[in-house]
N, C-alpha and C positions, 0 to 999 in steps of 0.2 A: 377548486382545491389545487394547491399546487403540487407539482411533481416531486418525487422524492428521489434526488438524482444519487448516486453513488459514484463519485469521481474526485479523484485527489492528484495533484500534479506538483511536481518540483523538479528543479535542475541541479546537476551536480557535475562540475569538471573534473575531468580525469583523461590521463594520456593525451592531454592535449585536446581534447574534444569537449564540448557540452552534450551530456546525456541527459535526456528531458525522460522523467518516469511518470508513469501514469497507472494508478488504481481505478480499476473499474471492472464490470463483471467478466470482460473478456480476460482480464489479468488473474482473477479469481479462479477461473475455469482453467486457463493455462498451467497455473500453479498445482490445481488439484489434479489435472490430467498427466502432470510431470512427476507428481510425488505420491499420490493417491491419498493425501492428507486433506481434510477439510481446510479451506483456506482462512474462514473465519477463526476457527480453533489455532492455525497458525499465527495469524494477525494478533490474537490476545497473548499468545506466547512473547511474541514481539513486545506488546506494550507491556507485559510483565516482566521484560528482560530474562526470559525463560526460553530461548531458542537456541538450537545449535547453529553453527555456521553453514553446514551443510543446507539446511532448510532457508536460512537467511539467504543464501546464495540464489537459491531458487526462487525465493520471493523477488529478489531484485530482478531475475532473469525475467520473470514474468511482467514486472513493472516497466522494464525496458522495451518490451515487444510492440507496444502500439506505435512509437515513434522511431524504432530503431529493429525492424524485423529481423535484421540479420546479426543482430547482438548474441554473441555466444555466452556459455556459462562462464568463461573465462573473461569476457568483457564484464559480466557481473561481478565477478570477483574483484576485477579492478575499480570498479564504481565503489563497491564496500569500501576497499582499501582507502579510498580517497576520501569517504564521507561516509562512515558505518552509521549515522543516525539519520540517513537520507530515507530509510526504509519507515523508520518511526514517523518522521514528517509527512510522508506520503498518505500512511495509513490513517495519522491524525487529520489530514486535510480532506480525506475522502469521508470522514465520519465526525463533522462537528459537533458538538453538543447543543442542545436546544437551549434557548433563553425561556425563563419561566413565562408558560402561556402560549409558546411558539410550538406547534406542531409540524411544521414544515422540514426540519432538518433532518439528519441521518442517526445522530447519536440518541442516547437515553435522555428520557425528559428528565428535568431538574424537579428535585422534590416539590410537590404541590402544583404541578403544572397539568393541564388537561390531557387526559391520555387519547 
């Protein structure tokens, strides 16, 4: 059986620097510890375009931590200002949808596929 990893990454250029974002379990936990909110609920809000900017900045901050441990909330806001869609891209890359019959991915199974 293949491992079911939860990992997504992308890069954003902001303030003359390349920022690498990573969505993994550590990012989810960092977000939850900072906000008290369930990360998956917040990610769902991002996907539905129903999340406020304070929460979005905390998500970005959590995504920056793996590659940029010293990144501040202000840095997270700058990255968001440069590329607001980056959070959505990272979340989408961390949870790709399954092809029919494939049970090795992270996303929901396509109708008719094996569970």
